[in-house]
N, C-alpha and C positions, 0 to 999 in steps of 0.2 A: 139797328147796329149798336153794339155795345163794346166800348174799348176794354182791353185787358188791363188788369191791375199792374201798377209799377213794382209792387213789392217794396221791401225795405231798402233804403239806400244808406250805406254806412258813411258817417261823417268823422270817423276816427282819424286823427292826424291832420284834419283840415283846419285852416285858419278861420277866425270868426267871420271874415268877409266871404270866404268860400261857403261856410255854413249858411250865411244869410242869403247868398245867391241861390243855393239849393232850395231854401225855404220858399223864396219868392218864385222860383221857377216851378216848384210844385204847385203853387197857386195858379200860375199861368197854365200849367198842364190841366188843372181842374177846370179851367175855362175851356180848354181845347176839348175836353171830354164832353162838354155841353154841345159843342158843335158836332162832334162825332155822333152823339145820340140823335141829333136832328138829321143826320145824313150829310152834313156839311164837312168840307175838308177840315180836319181837326187842328185848328190854329187858335191859340189862346194868348192873352196878353194881360199883364197887370202893370200899373204904374204906382211907384212907391215914393212917398214923401215923408220925411222924418220917421222912418221905420214903420210906416202905416200904408196899407194899400188904399189909394184914393181913386183909382180908376180900374175897371175890369172890362174885358171885351173878349168876344170869340166870334169866329167867322159865321156870318149869316147871309151870305150873298144870295143863295137860292131861296132861303126862307123869306127874306125881305125883298127879293127881286130887284136888287141894286148892286152894282159893282163897288159901291162905296162902303158896304157893310163888312169891312175887314176888322179883325180883332184890334189892331193898333188904333184905327180911326175911332172906334167906339170907346176904347179906353182913354184916348186923348180927350175926346169930348167930355167924358164923365169927370176926368181929373181936372179939366179946366173949370168946370162948374164948381167943384169942391174948392179949388184954389181961389176962384173968382177972377181968373185971368187966363188969357190964351198962352201966356208964357209959362212954361213948366221948367224953369231954370234950375230948380233944386231937386228935381225928380230923377228917378231911374226907371227905365222901361224894360220889362222882362217879357220876352216873346219866344214862343216855341219853334218858330221858323223864321229865317232871315227875311226882313221886310222887303216888299216889292217896291217899285219906283214910287207909287202913290204914297205908301206908308212912310217910306224913307223921306220923301219930301215933306210930309206932315210932321215928322219927327224933327227935321231941321227947322221948319217954320215955328214949331212950338218951343224951340230952344232947349230941347231935352239934352242934357249933357252926357248921359251914358245910356247905352243899350246893351243889355245882356241877353244873348240869344242862345238857343240850343242848336238846332240843326241848320246847316247851310242849305241854300236853295240854288243849285247850279243852273236852273232854267230861268229863274226870274229874280234872283236875289240882288239887292242893291246896297249891300253892306260889304261888298268886295267880290262877290261871285261873278255876276254879269257886269256890274259896274259898281262904283262906290260913291253913291250920292251922299252918304253920311260924312264922308271925309273929303269932299271936293273942295279944294282950296279957293275956288272962285266964289263960293258961297260965304256969307258973313258969319256962319256958324258951322263948326265941325263937332262930331260926336265921338266920344270914346266908345269903342266897341269891344265887348268881351264875347268870344265865341266858345261854344262847346259845353256849356253848363247843361247837364243831363241830356246831352246830345243823343246818346244811344236810346234812351227811353222815348224821346220825342220822335226820333227817326223810325223807331219800331211802330209807334202808334200810327204814323203817317203811312208806312208800308202796309200795315194790317188793314187800314182803312181802304187803301187803293186795291188791295187784293180782294176784299169783300165787295167793293164797288164794281170791279170788273166781273166778278162772279154773279152779282145781282143783275148787272146789265146783260150778261150772256143769257141768264135764265129768262129775263124779260123778253129778249130778242127771240129766243127759242119758243117761248110761249106764244108770242105774236105769230110766229111762223106756223104754229100748230092750229091756229084758228081758221 
């Protein structure tokens, strides 16, 4: 499986912050492409500190045979090693799909102040879609969430992946039926 190219994205008329968000979301998309090539759901994440990427991750659940191999978890682990602390209080997390409950919990635990995400996840998202773990007032930390950065590109990659996956699964099923 190979993801399609994003093409050029115009930054004309955007603020410096919006341009920065696009830059780092593109880096998260590059991570998602690695998952796509492995046949994993294409989710990618980067963590930024002082305008430098200090943690990267992409979905590897099937490859690593563990439900813990989510993009955000991997990026948080790597960023913590770079910072030398489990608290990532001055970092931003960029992710191509709204975090699940496990990843949202890890983000809160790591004290990450801001999450910038592309596509929402209406089936399992915990940054407002199914529930909002990132902004639950009962927790000791809440997260500023920005939604929709390169949403169309990330949504298209996910849709393309699942179309290909369903076709591949159908072909495998038909082939087994012919044996």
